[in-house]
N, C-alpha and C positions, 0 to 999 in steps of 0.2 A: 272514885272513893271521896268520903267526906272524911275529913280530920276532925276528931273533936277533943278540946282540952282535956288534960290530965292522962290520956292516953299518949306517951311520949312514942311517936312514930307508929302505932298502929292505926293502920287504914281501916276505915270501916264502911262496910259495903251497903249500898240503899237496894231495895229490892226490885231492879230495873235492869235490863241487860247492858244499858251504857256502862254502869257503874260494874256490873257483877264481871262482863269481859274485861274490863282494863286490870282485872288483878293477875298479878303474875304467877305462872305456872311454878308449882315448886319445883326446886332444881334436882333433887333424887329422882323425878319421874323421869326427864328428858335423857339424864344419864344412865338410865337403868337399862334402856333399849330392848330388852328382853323379858318377856312375861308369860306365866303360865295362866289358862283359863280352865277352869274346871267345868262343865255341864253335867249335873246330878242331880236326880229329883226323881219321883215316883214315875218320870215317863221313862227312865231306865230299865224298868221293869219290861214292859212290853219289847222294848230296845227295836221297835218295828218303826223304819223309816226315819222318823228324827224327833227332837224333843215336842215336836207340833203335833206329835201323834193324835192326842185329844181332839184337838181343834178338826184336822182331817177326818176322824171317825165322825163326832158328833156335833162339830160346828158348821163347818162348810155345807154349804148346800150347791149340788148334791154332793154327800159324802165321798171321801175317796173309796173307788170300789176295793182298792187293793187293802185298806185297812179294813172295812166291813168283812171282808175275806177272812183275812187274819184272826178276827176274834170269832168269828162262827167256826172257823175250823180248831181253836185252840181253847176257848172258852166257852161257857154254858151261855143258852138264850137268856136275857137279861143281865148280864154281868156288867156293873157299872164300873167307870173307870175310878173311883175313890177305892175300890176292892182291891185295886193293884197295891195300893198303899202298905197294907201288912208284909209284901212280900220285898219291899224296899226295906230291906232286913239291916242293912250294913256289917255282917256279922264278924266278918273277916277286917272290916275297916280299921289299918292302924296309923294314925295321922303321922306319926314318927315316921316311918316308910315311904309313906308319901311324900312328907317333907323332904327326906332323903334324896328321894330321884328328884323333888324340883329343885333341890340346890346341884346336884348332880348336873343338872341339864344345864346349869350356867344361867338361870332365870332370875333375875333380880326381886320380882313381884308377882305374887300369886292372886286369881279372882277368882273367888268361890261363887257359883250361884245361891243367893241368899234366900231367892224365891223367882221362879219361871213364872209363865204367862199361866200356869196349871192353878198359880195362887198358894201351893204346897209350901210353907216355911222351912227351910233345913235347921232351923232354931226354935226353941219355944216361944215362938211370939204370943202374947198375950192379945192379941188382935186375929188370931187366925186360928180358933177354939178348935180343937181334934182333927187338924188337917195342918200337924206339923211335925216336925220330926222327933219330940220329946213325947208327944201326946199317942202317935202311932208310929209304925214300922221300925225303924232302929231305936225308940226310947233313948235316942242320946242328942245331947246338943254338937250337930257335925260342925257348924260355923265356929264355936266356940273351942270346940277340940282341934281341926283343923289350925285356926288362927294359932293356938298357943304353941303350936308345933313351927308352923313356919316362920313364927316371930324367935323364937329361941334359936332359929337357923340364921338369923340376921335378915331374913325377906320381908319385904315389904309386903302387906296383907289387904286387899281390897276386896270388896262384895258387889256382886251383880245382884240388880234388883229390877223386875218388872214393874212398873207403874199400873198396868193395868192386867186385868186377872179376866179371862175369855168367860167364864159364867157365873160369876160372883153378882148375885141379885140386885146389890146395891148399883153395880158399876152398870148393869144392864138398864135400872131404872133409869139411871142418868144419861144414858146413852139414848133411852127412848125420848126424855127429855130435850135431847140434842144438847147436852152437856148444859143447858141453863141451871142445871141444880148441881150440887157436890155433895152428895151423900154419903158415896163413896171415898171420896178424898178425904171428908171431916170424919168421919167413922173407921175408916179402915186404912188406907194408905197412909197418910200424914202420921196416924198416932203411931203405926206399925214402925215407920221411918225414923222418925226422933228416937223411938225405943231403941232400935238398931244401932242407931250411930251413937247412942249413949252408952249401950253395954257393949259394943265389941271394939267402939273406935277404930273404924275402917281407915285406910288411907287413901283408897281408891272407892269412889262410888261409879258403878257401871253400869248407868240408867239405861233403861230399853223399854217396850210396849207403850211407847208414848205417840204414836202417829196418827192416833183415831180421835185425839182431841186438841184443843191448841194450849200452850202453856198456862194460860189465865185458870183455864179449868184444873190443871194439877196442882196450881198456887206455888210453880218451879221456882217463881223467882222470891218467892217470901221463904220458902225453903232454903233455897242457896244461900242467902244474906244471913238466914240464922246460922247454917254450916260454916260458913267464912266467919263470921263475926262472935258468933257466944256459943258455938257446942265446942266439945271436947277436942275435937280434931281438925283445928283451924289451917293447918299446912294441907289436908287433904285435895286430892284431885279429883276433880269430876269430867266426865263425856259430852257430847252434845245432842245425847236424846232426852230433852226435857218440855216436848210439846211440837204437833205438827209446826212443821217449818222452820224448826232450830235445828236440825241437824247441817253440821258445815256452817252454821252461823253463829250459835251460841254456845256458851258452858267452857268449858277447859281445854281439852284437846278433843280436834277432832276425828269420831269414827265414818262419820257421812253414812256409808251404808256397809253391809257386811262385805268382808273381803276389798273393801276399797283401796285402790291404788290410785296415787295422781299421776300424771303423765309428766309432770316436771316439780320444781323443788317449790312447796308450798310455802306461804309465809307464815304458817298456822302449824304448831306441833300437832301430829297426827299419828293415830294407831292404825296398824293393820292387824285382823285377826283373822286366823285361818285355823286350819284345823288337821290335826295328825291324818285323822281319817278323812278323804275328801269327799266323802258323802253326805256327811253330817256332822252337825255339831254336837249333838249327842253320842251315845254308846256307839258307836260305829270305828309324801313329804319332798316336798320341794322346797328348799330353804330360800325362800323370797326374801329372807333375813337382809340381805345384802344389799340389796335394791332399796329396801325400806331406810335401813339404815342412812344409807349415801343419800337418800331424800329426806332425812330429816325426822324418818318417824320411829315409833316404836313397834316391834313384833310381839305378837301375843298368841301363842301357841296353843289350840284347845283340846284338852283330852278329856275324855267320857266312861268312866270308871263303870265297873259293873255294878248292879243292884247290892251286891253283896260286900260291896268297897274294896274291890281289887282292881288295879291298873292293870288292864292286859299287858302281857310281856313283849308284845311287840311294840305296844306305844312306849313303854319302859325303855326296850333296847333303843329307840327312835332319840329318845330325850336323851339318854347318857352318850349316846351319839354328837348329839348337837351339843353337848356338854364339853365332849373331848376336844371338839374342833376348836371350841371358845377358848379353851384351857390354851390353845396356843396362839391362838388369832385374836384374843380377847382385847388389846391394845388398840386396835384396828374399827373396835365396836362400841365398848363400853364409852361412854362419856365423850366420844367422839363427836365430831358436827361436821355437817355436808361442806365441803370442800367447793372451792371457786367456780368449778364444772363438777358435774355429777359422772357424767359418765363418756367415754370417748370409744370408737371403735376403732381400734386399731388391729393387730395382729387378731387379736380376741378384743369381745366387749369387754372395759374394764371400768368399774366403778371405782368411785374416789370419796375417801375419808380424810378429816385430819386430827391430830391432837396435838396441841402444843406446838412444838415446830417440825414434827414430824407429816407426810403424807403418806397415808397408804393408797397402793393401786389395787386394786380386789378382782381377780381374775375367775371367772366364774367355772371355765372352759379351760382344758387344757391346749396350749398354743398348738398349732401343728409341727414348729419347728422349734429348736431348742433355744431360740433367741425368742423376745416379745420386744415392740416396739411402742415407747409412750411418747406422743409427742406434744403433749399439754404442760409437763411440767418446764418449769425453766432452769436450767442448772447453773451449778457454779461451782469454782475449784475446787471446794469442799464436799461436793454431791456424794455421799455414799448409799449403796442399796443393799439392801438385806432381804432374805428370805423369811416370814415369820416361822420360828421353829426351829431356824438354824441360825448360829454366830455368824457365822463365815459371810464378809462382803465379796457380792457378786460383782464380777467384772462388766463394765458398760463403756459403750464409746457416745460421743456426741452425735448426734444427727445434724444440727444447725449448730452455730457458735455459741448460741445462749439458750437453745428450746431444742427438748427431744432427747429422748434416750435410747438406745440399741442396749438391751440386758441379755446378757449371757445366763441362761437359767441353769442351774443343779437338774439331774434325772429327777420328775416329778413323779411320785406312785401315783397310780392311779384308782381312784373309787368313786364309783357313781356318785353324783349330788355333791363331790368334793368343790372346794374354793382353795386359793394358794395367795398370799397376801405378802405383795411386796412393800417394805418399808424404805421412803426414802427421806434421806436427811440432806439437808443442804439445798432443798429448792423452795421455789414459791409459785 
């Protein structure tokens, strides 16, 4: 960062990765731990395969035979992808209901698809004429409506934006020119991004669709310098998808690739995104949340609403289930930090986090006996152990004079996917 006179302690970032990567991550993001990702767009109408349907049907060569068969069986010959848009009608979309479900899930932030690779914007973008949710389909500003509801419930609001668009003529022109021209970036992408930031003031930009071209083509460093220095959202958080080769190297937090999970504690803040539905990110649970948080990551759980604006009941039920668990166990998750060791395989695998002076031992499987042995914590005469959700201290005995303890557990009710957390005070 460059310090300029007259700005008391306000860093100014220059348009290069060295400066941008030195920017500290806004604290709220690390403390949040849990977010909801919403994939919603014209791709929700065919609801077939994934949100990459258009590409699999008409972009890749040869086209995906399953997509071709699906179209010939269900739609007339010559039917084009943009003809799906009027059926993306969002007629039952109630942003307040969605925001209530997200709040009940225990998530602290929500990221909505503002534009996927199909190029359709879920807001009235002046740079996406007639291919946006105000001019066609729902005839409403989905980004604005959901943003208001989410923020009214004290959740942070972020937007997913694809840099590239599969079939945009200006993008195809630049691609043909091996990205030596920037017609698409100058006339479509950047004006749209600036407009989106100024209009909706997102607190996260989840960038994607960057991999075909270098960050110099996308003008990423110039855009991020403006975002951090002069935009109305200076505390914004960004990810690492800003050009070929940037993933896991540059930007705010690291996604690296879909469903990324590091093997050991990374040196950099990261986020794992995974879907309630294991087959697709679009309209289509295994709580990896605990491992993620123990390794210092955030967990972004994706849902794909229906084209008419409903969150399927099975997804709602799962989100509320996560929330009920977090209500009891949240102090081991929110604002926690990875402990000095992240996992030990004792009686069962145990993940660790800590917050303040408390260490949390997280068991994702039920121990076979009514005791569990933890070898890592160093005990003291004041050591106490409680099970989150219950006030009563649990009896324990030392394994060695100053390290390790055997804890007598209460009867643990068993539900699949359950996890139990022991709170240890007076250990180090």
